[in-house]
C-alpha positions as MATLAB code, in Angstrom:
seq = 'MMNCRVTAVKERLSEAKESLDYLEAERSLRGDPEFGKRTEQQIIWRELLELQFQDAEERIASMCDAAERALALLG';
ca = [
      -0.027   -0.345   -0.032;
       3.068    2.645    0.705;
       4.689    1.251   -2.313;
       1.333    2.652   -4.382;
       1.154    5.532   -2.397;
       4.949    6.701   -2.819;
       4.095    5.914   -6.986;
       1.104    8.046   -6.983;
       3.419   11.177   -5.216;
       6.071   10.170   -7.867;
       3.768   10.591  -10.122;
       1.372   13.745   -9.434;
       5.048   15.905   -8.648;
       6.331   14.949  -11.740;
       2.923   16.399  -13.216;
       3.101   19.317  -11.688;
       7.079   19.491  -12.799;
       5.932   19.048  -16.399;
       3.445   21.972  -16.112;
       5.957   24.469  -14.397;
       8.213   23.691  -16.519;
       5.918   24.359  -19.518;
       5.594   27.763  -18.082;
       9.321   28.628  -17.437;
       9.521   27.795  -21.542;
       6.123   29.633  -22.384;
       7.097   32.477  -20.482;
      10.502   32.262  -21.724;
       9.712   32.142  -25.787;
       7.201   34.812  -25.337;
       8.890   37.571  -23.754;
       5.518   37.211  -20.811;
       7.335   37.095  -17.258;
       4.243   37.499  -16.102;
       2.099   34.581  -18.631;
       0.684   31.355  -16.755;
       1.722   32.801  -13.524;
      -1.288   31.879  -11.659;
      -1.857   28.741  -13.223;
       2.142   28.530  -11.417;
       0.638   29.316   -7.906;
      -2.045   27.015   -7.872;
       0.007   24.359   -9.143;
       2.481   24.822   -6.022;
      -0.291   25.454   -3.550;
      -2.138   22.760   -5.130;
       1.080   20.515   -3.914;
       1.440   21.820   -0.478;
      -2.110   21.512    0.102;
      -1.192   17.941   -0.440;
       1.580   17.033    1.854;
      -0.167   18.763    4.197;
      -2.983   16.470    3.877;
      -0.782   13.403    3.065;
       1.172   14.580    6.076;
      -1.614   14.455    8.073;
      -2.801   11.460    7.716;
      -0.403    9.527    8.341;
       0.032   11.309   11.643;
      -3.910    9.943   12.255;
      -2.804    6.805   11.128;
       0.015    6.916   13.302;
      -2.766    7.574   16.582;
      -5.235    5.153   15.509;
      -2.683    2.734   15.365;
      -1.113    3.535   19.111;
      -5.145    3.917   20.755;
      -5.581    0.224   19.129;
      -2.570   -0.576   20.934;
      -3.350    1.340   23.854;
      -6.324   -1.099   23.905;
      -5.112   -4.032   23.462;
      -3.094   -3.386   26.279;
      -5.584   -2.971   28.414;
      -7.949   -5.394   26.949;
];
């Protein structure tokens, strides 16, 4: 399961990187430093939020595991 998640994250980040590279190349080609800036910011924020969600999921899973172990010791 973890391997599947890692693969999905790598694919998502790879796609985001390709999009950012495209925007940078298009910016250079057009000579317009503002081209795609809003899209670029959306991509970056989406990935930052996704990382925050992933961290929260991992923390919650860890807390659930700890609670289950504690219940097993009590029961």
